[in-house]
Residue, then its C-alpha position, 0 to 999 in steps of 0.5 A: x410059343x417058341x418051339x425051342x423053349x415050350x415052357x420058358x416064360x418071361x417074368x416081367x416087372x411093369x410100372x403099374x400099381x399092381x404088386x405082382x409080376x406079369x408073364x409073357x411069351x418070348x418074342x417070335x424067333x427068340x430063343x432066350x439066350x440073350x436075356x439078362x435079369x435087369x434088362x428092359x423089355x417092351x411089352x403089350x399091356x392092354x391097348x398100350x405098350x409099356x417098358x418093363x424089367x426082365x426079372x426071370x424065366x418062369x415055367x408056369x403061370x396062373x394065366x393059361x398059356x394060350x391067353x399070354x401075349x408075346x413080348x414085343x422087343x428086348x431093348x438091352x443085351x446087358x442088364x441096366x439094373x445091377x444085382x445090388x440095385x435090384x436087391x435094394x429095390x426088392x427091399x424097398x418095395x417090400x418095406x414101403x409096400x410099393x409095386x416092385x415094377x414102379x420101384x425098379x423103373x424109377x431107378x433109371x433115368x427118364x429117357x431109359x424109362x421111355x425106351x430110349x437107347x442106353x448107348x452113349x450119346x455125344x453132345x456139344x459142350x461149350x467152354x471158355x478159351x484162353x483167348x478170353x482170359x488174355x484178351x481185352x475184348x469188350x463184350x455187350x451186356x448179353x455177351x458178358x452174361x454168357x461168359x460169366x455163365x460158362x465161367x460158373x460151369x468150368x466142366x462145360x455148358x450144353x445147348x439145353x443149359x443155355x436154353x434154360x438160362x434164356x441165352x440165344x444161339x446168336x450170342x453163342x455163335x458170335x462169341x465162338x466166332x471171336x474165339x472167346x468160347x470153344x466146343x467139345x464133343x463128348x458123352x460127359x461134361x469134361x472136368x478141367x479142374x486139377x483137383x490139387x487143393x490141399x487138405x486142411x489140418x484136422x483137429x483132434x475130434x476130426x482126426x478121430x472121426x476120419x480114422x474111425x470111418x477109414x477103419x470100417x472101409x471093408x465092412x458095413x457100419x453106420x456112423x453119425x457124424x454129429x458136429x456143430x455148424x462150422x465144425x468141419x464135417x465136410x473136411x472129414x468127408x473129403x479126407x475119408x473120400x480120398x481114402x476110398x478113391x485110393x482104393x479105386x472105388x466110387x463114392x455117393x454123396x447125397x445132399x438135401x437140396x439142389x441149391x447145395x449141389x453146385x457149391x458141393x460139386x465145386x468144392x469136390x472138384x477143387x480137391x479131387x482130380x477124378x470125374x465128379x458128377x451131379x444127379x438132380x431134377x434140374x438136369x435135362x433128360x439128356x444130361x441126366x442120362x449122360x451122368x447116369x451112364x458115367x456112374x453105371x460104367x464106373x467112369x464117374x468116381x464121385x456122384x453128388x445127388x439129391x434124393x433119387x440118386x440113392x438108386x444110381x447104379x455104381x459098380x465100385x461103390x465103397x462109401x455113402x455120405x448123407x449130408x444134413x441127414x435130418x432134412x425132410x427133403x430126403x423123404x419122398x412125399x408122393x407116389x413111392x414114399x421112400x426115405x433116402x437116408x434109410x434106403x442109403x443105410x440099407x444099400x450100405x448094409x447090402x454092399x457091406x460098406x460104411x455109410x456116414x450120416x452128417x448133421x449139426x442137428x440129427x433127426x431124433x430117430x438117428x440120435x436114438x439109434x446112436x444112443x442104442x449103440x446101433x450107430x457109431x456116434x462121432x462128435x465134433x464139439x467145436x468149430x474148425x480153425x479159429x472160428x468160434x460159436x456165435x453168441x445167442x440173444x433172445x429178444x422179448x418182443x411182447x408189447x414192443x412196437x414192431x416195424x413190419x415185424x422187426x424190433x428197433x433193436x434188430x434194425x439198430x444191430x443190422x446198421x452197426x454190422x453193415x456199417x462195418x462192412x459185414x453181411x447180415x442174414x435175416x431168416x423168415x420161413x414164409x415167402x411172399x409179401x403177406x400170408x393173409x389178405x384181409x378186409x378191414x371192414x368185415x374180417x373176410x380173408x382170401x382163401x383158396x377155392x381148392x384148399x382149406x388154406x389162405x392165399x398168400x399175397x405176392x406184391x411184385x406180381x400183384x397176385x394171390x398164390x396158394x402155396x399148397x396147390x399152386x393155384x393163382x389168381x389176380x389181386x382182388x380190388x374189393x372184398x368178396x363178402x361185403x364189396x368194401x375196398x379196404x383189403x389189407x395184407x396181414x402178416x410178414x413174408x420175405x417179400x415184405x421184409x425186403x420192402x421194409x429193409x429197403x426203406x431203412x437201408x436204402x444205401x445197402x444192397x439186399x438179396x432175397x433167396x426164396x423159391x420166387x427168386x430162384x426159379x430160373x436155372x442157374x439163378x441160385x448159383x448167381x445169387x450165391x456168387x454175388x453174396x460171396x463177392x460181397x455185392x449184397x450186404x443184407x440177405x433175406x431167405x427161407x430155409x433154402x438159405x439155412x442148409x449148408x451154406x458157407x458165408x464167411x462175412x456173415x456176422x449177424x443172423x436174425x431169426x424174425x419169428x421163432x414161435x412157429x413150432x411151439x403150438x403146432x398140431x404136429x408132434x415133430x414141430x418142436x424138433x424141426x423148429x430147433x433144427x432149423x433155428x440152429x442151422x440158420x444160426x450156424x451161418x453166423x461167424x464161421x471164420x475169424x469174425x465172431x458172430x451174433x444170433x438174435x432171435x425175436x419171440x413172444x415166448x422168451x421163457x420157453x424151457x426148450x429155447x433155453x436148452x436150445x441156445x444156452x445148453x446144446x442141441x443134445x440136451x434139447x433133443x434129450x428133452x424132446x425124446x423124453x416126451x416122446x417116450x412118455x407119449x409112445x411116439x416115434x422113435x419109440x413106436x412105428x407109424x404107417x399112414x393110410x390116406x384117402x382123397x376124394x371129391x366128396x368127403x363121404x367117399x374118402x371116409x367110407x373107404x377108410x372105415x371099410x379098411x378099418x373093418x378089415x383089421x378085425x384081428x388087431x392086438x395090443x401091439x398095434x392101434x388104429x387111430x381114425x379115420x379122421x380128416x387130415x390137418x389140411x382137410x381139403x387140397x387141390x379140390x379133394x377132401x383128405x382123410x387119414x387112418x393111422x396105424x401105430x405099432x410098438x414093434x416094427x416087425x408087427x407093423x410090417x407083417x400086418x400090412x403085408x397080410x392085409x394090403x392084398x385084401x384092400x386092393x380087392x375092395x370095390x370102394x377103392x375106385x371112388x378114391x385115390x388112396x395111398x400108404x405111407x410107411x414111416x411118415x414124416x408129414x401128417x399133412 
């Protein structure tokens, strides 16, 4: 032990599944004067070395001093985790009952978690020169592809972006030699936008919302900006953000999908002349680290990111915006199971700043809090400018002849719109060609060998694909049960929908947007750009196409199958069905052209459909909330879900039965349901069992978990299973 500090021990948070700190001795010849809370430190841990976070000095430890090891190295003289992020991580660790070391380390970019230097790294960024804009040079198709790619990224393109897009160094070198592209060195993507686009004229509801949010700039307040699709929520964000920027503060904007990030960034850069950065999983490790550095230093003023960006260090944060707050993507579904919207609200609370939750279809939990007065409810009832809400038509397809899932009425309507030069969107939330491959001779169906789910047939690749565990296999030639060669694809996916539309509309270009067509980096941006340019007349997509996109020329939206949410075992299915349908419908008629929405269903008389399409989402949500109240379901109760997975179902079931026995002091305020097999009993080769805890009061549930989790971690049976705890689960699968 260091002679100057005989009792000075290091308290370290490590990224391991233990809910406590670890104690180490100071490194040799280190007096401890440079140690700051939130700095990284390298320490020995068993047979390996780990990167941990220094939390405090301690004067004693439960472990005898002669058993303690010395820390290997202090990696930072300055704290990388600021006090407010530390406070937020401590809250999140306690609320979601997740090990603090894992929460803290995951607030940093991957390269910092791996021990890389936090110093600025300079990188080459390629940009278009004036010569390209003025010259009449001719380009090869591959050169034109590179030029167009850089045009879509005016902030500059680094070598890794070219690599991920499949663009060769030789072409880049040739364009550079021609003087078409140039290079800058820097630790950041330079922004060349002037940010001089003028703000739009606000209507009365928008102006009221902007004034209310501005008035809260010096204290914590949660606003629900509840506006119909196309009502101008983004313009409200932009005008409030300008007010925050004028006060020399930073803004954090959370969006649900990576696909929304490029268009959001473009709109913000057109409006503001301050550095705007993106933080999402499609960035390379270096790009993410450089973006984090800019945010941490205060250079970046607007940070737009997906879920994990909520933990980004922002020294001058003055506002948080959560766009499409209802979206499931904000909930982390594995490991550290946090909800970014709820964490963002707590971050705003700790920093005493306003937060805006925006949605055309707010989550029922959010609406409930607005009704209680906990959130300030700002409503935008009308579309902005000259745009009006679309007309809704519910098509009864019972006993109707369908061509690959499409009625003749839909096909006729599509033809009318595309002949007028307008665009049409069809929504189907199932990718692939067909969700089932069935034998016509014996009824056998292709099922995943690792999951209790059917395989989806993808015609383009001639493969069967499990969309749950990602396993794939070649298309079967004959039935695995009776050897007959009468295998038929059953059901409709986006790939099959594209096939039937190509057959009916051979003279019109079709764009399909789903996970299969947007895997390559930049492919989503390229598709959206081609849609906006008018290249494609018919758009087909899954929920990726429903979220926040603005397509001015789309005048017809068709929802091919609206029945999915009516008979699900998940009590949230109706809410999600309504949200998704209205979000999709909101893509129609967003400018001067009037929109039409056509919904195919076998249940045209369903009362919730009537509320959704002919009254309002508010009434639809109120009806579901009344059902939730009568059945004591969230938001009128609080859930925590224990999950256990094992290669044998007995091991998973026995573990949760043992957990249930521990809870011998459960009162009337808390119920235990299960253990029972999960709705999908087997996934990726593991059997899954669940135990649900339901409480009438959140503090009751939290105190109960805090008391009994240490006992569960002592159980020997846990070695046979992979178990987890999900507080406020949004998925039961």
